[in-house]
PAZAPA-4460 file (N, C-alpha, C; in steps of 0.05 Angstrom, whole numbers, plus 32768, in hexadecimal, padded with zeros to 4 digits):
% residues 74
    n_x    n_y    n_z   ca_x   ca_y   ca_z    c_x    c_y    c_z   seq   type   mol
   8010   7FE9   8000   7FFF   8001   8000   8010   8019   8001     1      M     A
   8006   802E   7FF6   8013   8048   7FF4   8012   8055   8010     2      D     A
   802A   8062   8018   802A   8071   8031   801B   808A   802C     3      A     A
   800D   8094   8041   7FFE   80AC   803D   8013   80C4   8039     4      P     A
   8008   80D8   8029   8019   80EE   8024   801A   8102   803A     5      K     A
   8030   810E   803E   8031   8123   8053   8027   813D   8047     6      K     A
   8018   814C   8057   800F   8165   804E   8027   8179   8052     7      K     A
   8026   818F   8042   803A   81A3   8043   803D   81B0   805F     8      S     A
   8027   81AF   806F   8028   81BB   808B   8036   81AA   809E     9      T     A
   803C   8191   8097   8048   817D   80A9   8066   817C   80A5    10      E     A
   8072   818F   8096   808F   818E   8093   809E   8193   80AD    11      K     A
   80B5   8185   80B0   80C5   818A   80C6   80D5   81A3   80C3    12      K     A
   80D4   81B4   80D8   80E4   81CD   80D7   80FE   81C9   80E2    13      I     A
   8114   81D4   80D7   812F   81D2   80E0   8138   81B5   80DF    14      D     A
   8131   81A6   80CC   813A   818A   80CA   8158   8188   80C2    15      S     A
   8161   819C   80B4   817E   819C   80AD   818C   81B2   80BA    16      A     A
   81A2   81AD   80C5   81B1   81C2   80D2   81CB   81C6   80C3    17      Q     A
   81D1   81DF   80BD   81EA   81E5   80AE   8201   81E7   80C2    18      E     A
   8219   81E0   80BC   822F   81E2   80CE   8236   8200   80D2    19      P     A
   823E   8207   80EB   8246   8222   80EE   8263   8227   80E8    20      T     A
   8269   823D   80DB   8284   8242   80D3   828B   825D   80DF    21      T     A
   82A3   825D   80EC   82AE   8276   80F5   82C1   8282   80E3    22      E     A
   82BC   829D   80DE   82CB   82AB   80CA   82DE   82C0   80DA    23      Y     A
   82F6   82C0   80D3   8309   82D3   80DF   830B   82ED   80D0    24      K     A
   8308   8303   80DE   8308   831C   80D1   8326   8324   80CE    25      K     A
   832F   832A   80B4   8349   8333   80AE   834C   8351   80B1    26      I     A
   835C   835A   80C2   8362   8375   80C7   837C   837F   80BB    27      T     A
   838E   836C   80B5   83A8   8371   80AB   83A8   836C   808E    28      D     A
   83A8   8382   807F   83A6   8381   8061   83C0   8383   8054    29      F     A
   83D7   8382   8066   83F1   8386   8059   83FB   836F   8047    30      S     A
   83EC   8358   804A   83F4   8341   803A   83E9   8342   801D    31      T     A
   83D5   8354   801A   83C9   8355   7FFE   83DD   8364   7FED    32      E     A
   83DE   835B   7FD3   83F0   8367   7FC0   83E0   837E   7FB2    33      K     A
   83EE   8394   7FAE   83E3   83AA   7F9E   83E1   83A2   7F82    34      E     A
   83CB   83AB   7F75   83C9   83A5   7F5A   83D7   83BB   7F4A    35      E     A
   83E4   83B3   7F34   83F1   83C7   7F24   83DD   83D1   7F0E    36      E     A
   83DF   83EB   7F0A   83CC   83F7   7EF4   83DA   83F4   7EDC    37      M     A
   83CB   83F2   7EC6   83D5   83F2   7EAC   83E1   840D   7EA5    38      H     A
   83F9   840E   7E97   8405   842A   7E94   83F3   843E   7E86    39      P     A
   83E1   8437   7E74   83CF   8449   7E67   83BC   8453   7E7B    40      I     A
   83B1   8443   7E8C   839F   844B   7EA1   83AA   8460   7EB4    41      L     A
   83C4   845A   7EBB   83D2   846B   7ECD   83D4   8488   7EBF    42      A     A
   83DC   8488   7EA6   83DD   84A3   7E98   83C3   84B1   7E94    43      Q     A
   83AE   84A2   7E90   8394   84AE   7E8E   838B   84BA   7EAA    44      L     A
   8390   84AC   7EBD   838A   84B7   7ED9   839A   84D0   7EDF    45      L     A
   83B3   84D0   7ED8   83C3   84E7   7EDE   83B8   84FF   7ECE    46      E     A
   83B2   84FA   7EB5   83A7   850F   7EA4   838C   8519   7EAF    47      K     A
   837B   8508   7EB8   8362   8510   7EC3   8365   8520   7EDD    48      A     A
   8378   8519   7EED   837E   8529   7F07   8387   8544   7EFF    49      L     A
   839C   8545   7EEA   83A5   8561   7EE3   838D   8572   7ED9    50      E     A
   837C   8567   7EC8   8366   8574   7EBD   8352   857F   7ED4    51      Q     A
   834E   856D   7EE6   833D   8574   7EFE   8349   858C   7F0F    52      S     A
   8363   858A   7F14   8371   85A0   7F21   8370   85BA   7F13    53      E     A
   8370   85B9   7EF8   836D   85D3   7EE9   8351   85DC   7EE5    54      Q     A
   833D   85CC   7EEE   8321   85D5   7EED   8315   85CF   7ED2    55      G     A
   8320   85BE   7EC2   8317   85B8   7EA8   82FC   85A6   7EA7    56      L     A
   82F7   859A   7EBD   82E0   8586   7EBD   82C5   8596   7EC0    57      G     A
   82AF   8586   7EBE   8295   8591   7EC1   8287   8585   7EDA    58      R     A
   8279   8595   7EE9   826C   858A   7F02   8257   8575   7EFA    59      P     A
   8253   8562   7F0C   8240   854E   7F08   8223   8558   7F04    60      H     A
   821B   856C   7F12   8201   8578   7F10   81FC   8581   7EF4    61      E     A
   8211   858E   7EE9   820F   859B   7ECE   820A   8583   7EB9    62      E     A
   821A   856F   7EBB   8219   855B   7EA7   81FD   854B   7EAB    63      V     A
   81F4   8545   7EC4   81DB   8539   7EC8   81C3   854A   7EBC    64      W     A
   81C4   8564   7EC3   81B0   8574   7EB7   81AD   8575   7E99    65      A     A
   81C5   8572   7E8C   81C7   8571   7E70   81BA   8556   7E66    66      E     A
   81C1   8541   7E75   81B7   8526   7E6C   8198   8525   7E71    67      M     A
   818E   8531   7E86   8172   8531   7E8B   8164   8541   7E74    68      K     A
   816E   8557   7E6C   8161   8567   7E56   8162   8558   7E3C    69      A     A
   817A   854C   7E36   817B   853F   7E1C   816A   8525   7E1B    70      K     A
   8169   8515   7E2F   815B   84FC   7E2E   8142   84FA   7E3E    71      Y     A
   8137   8512   7E46   811E   8513   7E55   811D   8502   7E6D    72      N     A
   8132   8503   7E7E   8132   84F5   7E96   8123   8507   7EAB    73      F     A
   8119   84FA   7EC0   810C   8508   7ED5   8116   8501   7EF0    74      K     A
***
């Protein structure tokens, strides 16, 4: 004979327990290696910093206002 089916309300709660794992917090980052930048990226960043110091950039608000007007953002 077939065994009677269990109803979904008769499920056992917490029938499986996951093992607990302790994680150590690393506070000493001196072992991490610094990533090297690609030479072209380094040159572009230097150029951008120089332009920023000279005031050649545009404020974020100005660019965003232009984008809103052009593409009808709200």
